[in-house]
Residue, then its C-alpha position, 0 to 999 in steps of 0.5 A: m539577052r542574046w542580042l546584048f551578048l552579040l552586040l558586045l562581041i560584034l561592036p568592038a570588032t567592027e569599031i576596030g575595023v573602022f579605026i583601021w580603015v579610016g586610019g588608012m585613009i586619013g592617018p592614025l593621028w587624025v583618027v585619034m583627034l577625030i574621036l576626041m573631038t566627037g566625044i567632047v562635042g557630043v558630051t557638050i551637046a548631051k549636057r546642054q540637052g539634058m539641062e534643057t530637058w530637066n528644066r522643061a520637066r521641072i516646069l511641067m511638074n510645077q504646073g502639076q503635069a506629068p513630064t512623060e515626054q521629058i522622061v523619055d528625052g532624058v533616057c535617050i540623052f543618057i543612052g546617047a551620052v554613054f555611046l558618045l563616051s565610048p570611043g568609036f565612030i559607030t558608037d558616036i553615030v548612035g550617040f549623036t542619033f540619041v542626043l540631037p533633038i532632030t534625030r531623037k524625035p523619031l526615036k521617041r515616037a518609036i519608044f512610045l509606040f513600043i511602050k503602048r504595045k507592051i501596055d496593050n499586051g499586058t506586059i507592062i501594067y499601068r495603074k493610076w493612083 
């Protein structure tokens, strides 16, 4: 919980610093335009990726299989979309990392390894019905 508190303090201050720095180089109007553009493009990509993931999960469920990878994809896309909706260059980079399939693949691998470690430690209990 402490890391979340630090993130909520440090991230906005860092974003403001980046706004000022980039604004000094390209001008404040271009900064606003760039933030709006990355937000619109990012949310559009997130929506498309989310629908593709939803369709793949639906197909797997219709075949009687568990859509485990699609669930993790959906969570990553949701987190990325939240970051893309918040204004800022740092949050946009993090958001695109979660939304784009190329960069999401290593994140998914890390999430699966994290969950596997938690299951092995007994922190998460997994039971089949």
